[in-house]
C-alpha positions as CSV (number, residue, x, y, z in Angstrom):
1,M,33.9,-5.5,-12.9
2,M,34.8,-9.0,-13.2
3,K,35.6,-9.4,-9.5
4,K,32.2,-7.9,-8.5
5,F,30.5,-10.2,-10.3
6,L,32.5,-13.0,-9.3
7,S,31.3,-12.1,-5.8
8,I,27.5,-11.7,-6.6
9,A,27.9,-15.3,-8.4
10,L,29.1,-16.7,-5.0
11,L,26.7,-14.8,-3.2
12,L,24.0,-16.1,-5.3
13,L,25.2,-19.8,-5.1
14,L,25.4,-19.4,-0.9
15,L,21.8,-18.2,-1.4
16,L,20.4,-20.9,-3.6
17,S,21.5,-23.6,-1.0
18,S,19.6,-21.9,1.7
19,F,16.6,-21.0,-0.6
20,A,16.4,-25.0,-1.2
21,Q,15.8,-25.3,2.4
22,V,12.9,-22.7,2.5
23,F,11.2,-24.3,-0.4
24,A,11.7,-27.7,1.4
25,Y,9.5,-26.4,4.2
26,E,7.7,-23.3,4.7
27,G,7.6,-23.5,8.7
28,D,4.0,-23.0,8.8
29,Y,3.0,-26.0,6.5
30,N,4.5,-29.0,5.2
31,Q,5.1,-28.7,1.3
32,Q,6.4,-32.4,1.0
33,Y,2.9,-33.8,-0.5
34,Y,0.3,-32.6,-2.9
35,R,-2.6,-31.2,-2.1
36,F,-5.1,-33.2,-4.8
37,N,-4.3,-36.5,-4.8
38,D,-6.0,-38.4,-7.9
39,F,-5.5,-42.2,-7.0
40,V,-8.1,-42.8,-9.4
41,G,-7.3,-41.3,-12.6
42,V,-10.0,-38.8,-13.0
43,M,-8.4,-36.3,-14.8
44,S,-5.2,-35.9,-17.0
45,E,-1.7,-35.1,-15.0
46,D,-1.6,-31.5,-16.1
47,E,-4.9,-30.9,-14.6
48,A,-4.0,-32.5,-11.2
49,V,-1.0,-30.5,-11.1
50,E,-2.6,-27.4,-11.6
51,L,-5.4,-28.6,-8.8
52,S,-2.7,-29.2,-6.6
53,E,-0.9,-25.9,-7.2
54,R,-4.2,-23.9,-6.8
55,A,-5.0,-25.4,-3.5
56,E,-0.8,-25.2,-2.0
57,S,-1.3,-21.1,-3.2
58,F,-4.0,-20.7,-0.9
59,L,-2.2,-22.1,2.3
60,P,-0.4,-18.8,3.0
61,I,-3.6,-16.7,2.2
62,Y,-6.2,-18.2,4.3
63,G,-3.8,-20.0,6.9
64,C,-5.9,-22.9,5.9
65,D,-4.8,-26.2,4.3
66,F,-7.3,-27.2,1.5
67,V,-6.4,-31.0,0.6
68,I,-8.6,-33.4,-1.8
69,C,-8.6,-36.9,-1.8
70,V,-10.0,-39.1,-5.0
71,T,-9.6,-42.6,-4.2
72,N,-11.5,-46.4,-4.8
73,G,-9.0,-47.8,-2.2
74,L,-11.9,-48.6,0.3
75,E,-13.3,-51.9,0.7
76,E,-16.9,-52.5,0.0
77,E,-17.8,-52.8,3.9
78,D,-15.8,-49.9,4.8
79,A,-17.6,-47.8,2.0
80,N,-19.3,-45.5,4.7
81,D,-16.1,-45.1,6.8
82,L,-15.0,-41.8,5.0
83,D,-14.5,-40.0,8.1
84,G,-12.2,-42.1,9.8
85,Y,-10.1,-42.6,6.6
86,G,-9.9,-38.8,5.9
87,E,-8.7,-38.2,9.4
88,W,-6.1,-40.7,9.1
89,F,-5.0,-40.2,5.4
90,Y,-4.7,-36.0,6.5
91,R,-2.4,-36.9,10.2
92,H,-0.6,-39.7,8.2
93,N,0.5,-37.2,5.7
94,D,1.4,-34.1,7.9
95,F,-1.5,-31.8,5.9
96,G,-2.4,-28.6,7.8
97,Y,-1.1,-25.2,8.5
98,G,0.2,-24.3,11.7
99,P,0.8,-25.6,14.9
100,N,-3.3,-26.8,15.0
101,Q,-2.8,-28.0,11.4
102,S,-5.8,-26.0,10.2
103,G,-7.5,-27.4,7.1
104,L,-10.3,-28.7,5.1
105,L,-10.2,-32.1,3.4
106,L,-12.1,-33.7,0.8
107,V,-12.6,-37.1,0.4
108,V,-14.3,-38.8,-2.4
109,D,-15.1,-42.7,-2.8
110,M,-15.5,-43.0,-6.6
111,D,-16.1,-46.9,-6.2
112,N,-19.2,-46.3,-3.7
113,Y,-19.9,-42.7,-4.8
114,N,-19.5,-41.3,-1.3
115,F,-17.7,-38.2,0.0
116,T,-17.4,-36.5,3.3
117,L,-16.0,-33.1,4.2
118,L,-13.9,-32.3,7.3
119,S,-12.2,-29.7,9.0
120,F,-9.0,-29.5,11.6
121,G,-7.6,-27.2,13.6
122,D,-8.9,-23.4,13.7
123,C,-11.1,-24.2,10.5
124,D,-13.3,-26.5,12.9
125,V,-14.4,-23.2,14.2
126,L,-14.2,-20.8,11.5
127,L,-16.5,-23.0,9.3
128,T,-20.1,-22.3,10.4
129,D,-22.7,-25.5,10.3
130,E,-24.4,-23.2,7.3
131,A,-21.1,-22.9,5.3
132,Y,-20.2,-26.6,5.9
133,T,-23.7,-27.4,4.3
134,Q,-23.4,-25.0,1.6
135,I,-20.1,-26.1,0.4
136,C,-21.3,-29.9,0.6
137,N,-24.3,-29.1,-1.3
138,A,-22.5,-27.1,-4.1
139,F,-20.4,-30.0,-4.4
140,I,-23.0,-32.6,-5.1
141,D,-24.6,-30.1,-7.6
142,D,-21.6,-29.4,-9.6
143,Y,-20.6,-33.2,-9.8
144,A,-23.8,-34.0,-11.9
145,Q,-23.1,-30.8,-14.0
146,Y,-19.2,-30.8,-14.9
147,E,-16.1,-32.5,-15.8
148,P,-13.9,-33.5,-12.9
149,Y,-11.5,-30.6,-13.2
150,E,-14.4,-28.1,-13.0
151,V,-15.9,-30.1,-10.2
152,Y,-12.9,-29.8,-8.0
153,D,-11.9,-26.2,-9.0
154,R,-15.0,-25.1,-8.2
155,F,-15.0,-26.8,-4.8
156,L,-11.8,-25.0,-4.1
157,T,-13.3,-21.7,-4.9
158,N,-16.5,-22.3,-2.9
159,A,-14.5,-23.7,0.4
160,S,-12.1,-20.8,0.1
161,A,-14.5,-17.9,0.0
162,L,-16.5,-19.1,2.4
163,M,-13.4,-19.8,4.8
164,A,-12.3,-16.2,4.0
165,G,-15.6,-14.8,5.1
166,G,-15.7,-16.9,8.3
167,Q,-12.3,-15.6,9.0
168,A,-13.0,-12.0,8.6
169,N,-16.5,-11.8,10.7
170,A,-14.0,-13.6,13.5
171,R,-11.5,-11.1,13.4
172,E,-12.3,-8.5,16.1
173,N,-9.0,-6.0,15.5
174,K,-9.7,-4.6,11.9
175,P,-10.0,-1.3,10.1
176,D,-13.6,0.2,10.2
177,W,-14.0,0.4,6.5
178,Y,-14.8,-3.6,7.1
179,P,-18.5,-4.2,7.1
180,E,-20.1,-5.8,10.4
181,D,-20.9,-9.2,8.4
182,V,-18.8,-9.6,5.3
183,T,-21.1,-12.3,4.0
184,A,-24.1,-9.8,4.3
185,F,-22.0,-7.3,2.1
186,E,-23.7,-5.9,-1.0
187,D,-21.3,-4.6,-3.4
188,F,-21.4,-1.0,-5.0
189,L,-19.2,1.4,-7.2
190,D,-17.6,4.5,-5.7
191,P,-16.1,6.5,-8.9
192,N,-15.1,9.4,-6.4
193,A,-13.2,7.0,-4.1
194,P,-9.5,8.0,-4.1
195,R,-7.2,5.8,-6.3
196,L,-4.0,6.7,-3.8
197,V,-4.8,5.8,-0.2
198,D,-1.1,6.3,1.8
199,N,-2.2,5.0,5.0
200,A,1.5,4.0,5.6
201,D,3.1,7.7,5.1
202,A,5.2,6.2,2.5
203,F,5.2,9.0,-0.1
204,T,6.0,12.7,0.2
205,E,3.5,15.2,-1.4
206,A,5.4,15.4,-4.6
207,E,5.7,11.6,-5.0
208,E,2.0,11.4,-4.1
209,A,1.3,13.9,-7.2
210,A,3.6,11.8,-9.5
211,I,1.4,8.8,-8.6
212,L,-1.7,10.0,-9.2
213,D,-0.4,11.5,-12.6
214,R,0.4,8.1,-13.6
215,I,-2.4,6.3,-12.0
216,N,-4.7,9.1,-14.1
217,S,-2.7,8.5,-17.4
218,F,-3.3,4.7,-17.1
219,K,-7.1,5.3,-16.3
220,A,-7.3,7.3,-19.3
221,A,-5.6,4.8,-21.6
222,H,-7.7,2.1,-20.2
223,P,-10.9,3.6,-19.1
224,E,-12.5,-0.1,-18.8
225,S,-10.2,-0.7,-16.0
226,D,-9.8,0.5,-12.6
227,L,-6.3,1.1,-10.8
228,V,-6.0,1.4,-7.1
229,V,-2.6,2.0,-5.2
230,F,-2.9,1.6,-1.2
231,T,-0.5,1.6,1.7
232,D,-0.7,0.7,5.3
233,K,1.1,0.0,8.3
234,S,-0.5,-3.4,9.0
235,A,-2.6,-5.7,7.1
236,Y,-4.1,-6.7,10.5
237,G,-3.4,-10.4,10.5
238,F,-5.1,-10.7,7.3
239,S,-2.7,-12.0,4.4
240,H,-1.7,-9.3,1.8
241,A,-3.7,-11.1,-0.7
242,V,-6.9,-11.3,1.0
243,Y,-6.5,-7.5,2.8
244,A,-5.8,-6.0,-0.8
245,A,-8.9,-7.7,-2.1
246,D,-11.0,-6.8,0.8
247,F,-10.0,-2.9,0.6
248,Y,-10.7,-3.3,-3.2
249,Q,-14.2,-4.8,-2.7
250,F,-15.6,-3.0,0.5
251,N,-14.6,0.2,-0.9
252,G,-16.5,0.1,-3.8
253,Y,-13.9,0.2,-6.7
254,G,-13.9,-1.1,-10.1
255,V,-15.6,-0.2,-13.5
256,G,-18.9,-2.0,-14.9
257,D,-20.9,-5.0,-13.7
258,D,-17.6,-7.0,-13.1
259,F,-16.1,-4.6,-11.1
260,N,-12.7,-4.8,-13.6
261,G,-9.7,-3.4,-12.1
262,S,-6.5,-4.0,-10.4
263,I,-4.9,-3.0,-6.7
264,F,-1.6,-2.7,-5.4
265,F,-1.2,-2.8,-2.0
266,L,2.1,-2.3,-0.1
267,C,2.2,-2.8,3.9
268,L,5.0,-1.5,6.2
269,D,4.7,-3.3,9.0
270,P,8.3,-4.2,10.1
271,D,7.3,-8.1,10.8
272,D,5.1,-8.2,7.8
273,R,6.5,-6.3,5.2
274,G,5.7,-6.8,1.5
275,W,3.5,-6.1,-1.2
276,W,0.5,-7.5,-3.5
277,E,-0.9,-7.0,-6.8
278,A,-4.3,-8.4,-7.9
279,G,-6.8,-8.0,-11.0
280,T,-10.5,-9.0,-10.3
281,G,-13.1,-9.1,-13.0
282,K,-12.3,-9.0,-16.7
283,D,-8.7,-8.0,-15.8
284,E,-8.6,-10.8,-13.4
285,A,-7.1,-13.0,-16.2
286,L,-4.1,-11.0,-17.0
287,F,-3.0,-11.6,-13.1
288,S,-3.6,-15.4,-13.3
289,S,-0.1,-16.0,-15.0
290,S,2.7,-16.4,-12.7
291,T,5.0,-15.3,-15.5
292,N,3.1,-11.7,-15.4
293,T,3.1,-11.5,-11.4
294,N,6.8,-12.5,-11.2
295,R,7.7,-9.8,-13.9
296,L,5.8,-7.1,-12.4
297,D,7.5,-8.2,-9.0
298,D,11.2,-7.8,-10.5
299,L,10.1,-4.6,-11.8
300,V,9.3,-3.4,-8.2
301,Y,11.6,-5.3,-6.0
302,P,14.8,-3.3,-6.4
303,H,13.2,0.0,-5.6
304,M,11.4,-1.8,-2.5
305,V,14.6,-3.1,-1.0
306,D,16.5,0.2,-1.4
307,G,13.1,2.2,0.5
308,R,12.2,4.0,-3.2
309,Y,8.8,3.1,-2.4
310,A,7.6,5.7,-4.8
311,D,9.8,4.7,-7.6
312,G,8.6,1.2,-7.2
313,I,5.0,2.2,-7.7
314,L,5.6,4.1,-10.5
315,A,7.8,0.9,-12.2
316,Y,5.0,-1.2,-11.5
317,I,2.2,1.0,-13.4
318,D,4.8,1.2,-16.1
319,G,5.0,-2.5,-16.3
320,L,1.1,-2.7,-15.6
321,D,0.6,-0.6,-18.6
322,A,2.4,-3.0,-21.0
323,L,0.7,-5.8,-19.6
324,Y,-3.2,-4.1,-20.5
325,T,-1.6,-3.3,-23.7
326,D,0.4,-6.2,-24.8
327,G,-0.9,-8.8,-23.0
328,K,2.5,-9.7,-21.2
329,V,5.2,-7.8,-18.9
330,P,8.7,-7.1,-20.6
331,A,11.3,-9.4,-19.2
332,P,14.0,-7.6,-17.1
333,P,17.1,-6.3,-19.1
334,K,19.6,-9.0,-19.8
335,D,22.8,-7.2,-19.3
336,P,23.7,-7.5,-15.4
337,A,25.7,-4.5,-15.4
338,N,22.4,-2.3,-15.5
339,W,21.0,-3.9,-12.6
340,G,22.8,-3.5,-9.4
341,L,22.7,-5.7,-6.7
342,A,19.5,-5.7,-5.9
343,G,18.0,-6.0,-9.3
344,V,20.3,-9.1,-9.3
345,L,18.8,-10.9,-6.5
346,G,15.3,-9.8,-7.5
347,A,15.6,-11.5,-10.7
348,F,17.4,-14.7,-9.3
349,F,14.6,-15.3,-6.3
350,G,12.2,-14.7,-9.3
351,L,13.8,-17.2,-11.4
352,I,14.3,-19.8,-8.8
353,S,10.7,-19.3,-7.8
354,S,9.4,-19.5,-11.2
355,L,11.4,-22.8,-11.9
356,V,10.9,-24.6,-8.7
357,T,6.8,-24.0,-8.9
358,G,6.8,-24.6,-12.5
359,G,8.6,-27.4,-14.3
360,A,10.0,-29.1,-11.4
361,R,6.6,-29.7,-10.0
362,K,5.0,-31.0,-13.0
363,K,7.9,-33.5,-13.9
364,N,7.5,-35.1,-10.5
365,M,3.6,-35.4,-10.5
366,K,4.3,-38.1,-12.7
367,T,5.0,-40.1,-9.4
368,V,1.8,-40.1,-8.2
369,A,0.2,-40.8,-12.0
370,E,2.4,-43.9,-12.2
371,A,1.4,-45.2,-8.8
372,V,-2.5,-45.2,-8.9
373,R,-4.7,-47.6,-10.7
374,A,-6.9,-46.4,-13.5
375,A,-10.9,-46.3,-13.4
376,N,-13.7,-45.6,-15.1
377,Y,-15.4,-42.4,-14.6
378,L,-19.1,-42.9,-14.4
379,Q,-21.0,-39.3,-14.8
380,D,-24.2,-41.0,-14.5
381,K,-23.5,-42.3,-10.9
382,H,-25.1,-40.3,-8.3
383,I,-22.9,-39.2,-5.3
384,T,-23.9,-38.8,-1.8
385,Q,-22.3,-37.4,1.6
386,A,-21.1,-40.3,4.0
387,D,-22.4,-39.8,7.6
388,N,-20.7,-42.4,9.7
389,I,-17.4,-41.4,11.8
390,V,-15.7,-44.8,12.1
391,I,-11.8,-45.3,11.8
392,S,-11.3,-47.1,8.6
393,T,-8.7,-49.6,7.7
394,I,-5.1,-48.3,7.0
395,V,-3.8,-48.0,3.2
396,T,-0.4,-47.3,3.4
397,S,0.1,-46.9,0.0
398,R,-1.3,-43.4,0.5
399,K,1.7,-41.6,1.5
400,I,3.1,-39.7,-1.6
401,E,6.1,-37.3,-1.6
402,K,7.3,-34.7,-3.8
403,E,10.9,-34.9,-5.1
404,S,11.2,-31.2,-4.5
405,S,8.9,-28.3,-3.8
406,G,7.7,-25.0,-4.6
407,G,6.0,-21.7,-3.6
408,S,7.0,-19.0,-1.6
409,S,6.2,-16.0,0.2
410,G,9.4,-15.1,1.8
411,G,13.0,-13.8,1.3
412,G,12.6,-12.2,-2.0
413,G,10.7,-15.3,-3.8
414,S,7.3,-14.4,-5.6
415,H,4.1,-15.8,-4.3
416,H,1.5,-16.3,-6.8
417,S,-2.5,-17.5,-6.4
418,R,-5.1,-17.6,-9.2
419,G,-8.6,-17.7,-8.3
420,Y,-8.7,-16.5,-4.6
421,S,-11.4,-15.1,-3.2
422,S,-11.7,-11.9,-0.9
423,S,-13.7,-12.3,2.5
424,G,-16.8,-10.9,0.5
425,G,-16.2,-13.8,-1.8
426,R,-15.0,-12.1,-5.0
427,S,-12.5,-13.5,-7.0
428,F,-9.1,-12.4,-7.4
429,S,-5.8,-13.3,-8.8
430,G,-2.4,-11.9,-8.2
431,G,1.0,-12.0,-7.0
432,G,3.7,-10.5,-4.4
433,R,6.7,-10.6,-2.4
434,R,8.2,-9.8,1.0
435,F,11.3,-7.9,1.7
């Protein structure tokens, strides 16, 4: 037994060395830089870290970067040259998703109370003029009503929702349950819709019966919440997060006016294999914690990698019941002898993911906070939108690197996102893994 666990320990060390490489650069986007850059000091370090992590969690979900730069670094004569400055800031810091560096950039000049919103790559096509105007107008309205953290948090919500809708409408190859125009979709409830939909043929008849029995037991214990289990052979180019949320919304799931409930989506595409769990309505708060979703993933992972999909679903529902009953998911067993190799690896990746995305990044945010100048945030000023498109003076102090980075959706590491949007504009929070 000792030799076995020494071998496992050696394997984990080797995996850790390669895992660090994964976190350094996802492949589709550069993780070295913060997505929320506060060069003025309009909010606390913890708030800035939380916004940056939320924005970065959107990258693999939408295939789009969401970057915010709050600055007072422009000279007075260049106060309206935000477009040129923004383009330089985006390119210089290597922001963007994929080969086209797709993304949105909001630049706010606090000295002159101007802002500009720029789109890059695929986002320039997907974001319509109407959506662009809607995002800008909402930002102006929010700026006059809310504190800084909520202003930028709401910007991320509005921008991601409109981007998701644009992506869904532009995608030609999608299931027939998608509305023709997702932005015009009207919500509805269908209490008779099946709560288990196995489009991937992942379960036997006996397994389906066992899962349905567990779903019904869960719903009886928690009558104010819905529960849906959905499998498919493909996510049709959507991220697992958006595809799961869309299936829930567009098929009329939920309980009550807030459509309370959750969904577990299993994708068995050989090139896109993984799962995603998410909650919405009043249930969303339970899924907004990465600790909860990581622990749910730890329960599921050993079964999924062994091809025991039904067992994974049943383990998930057991963990979900504990989450709804006690407000938290039980930690995995502490005795590694009871885990098996798959369980050890699942817990290992979950732990590393939590450590990298949590404490390490919060600590390194101090690098930014110590480098910027403090300034007064004057709520009574009016912010306006800059119109000029002129290349502004390059400020070389605007490149801020992180000592380490986090967030992975591959290999076995968990990915988590708080407050992301379905294509229909409904808010979900959740997490998942690939295997």
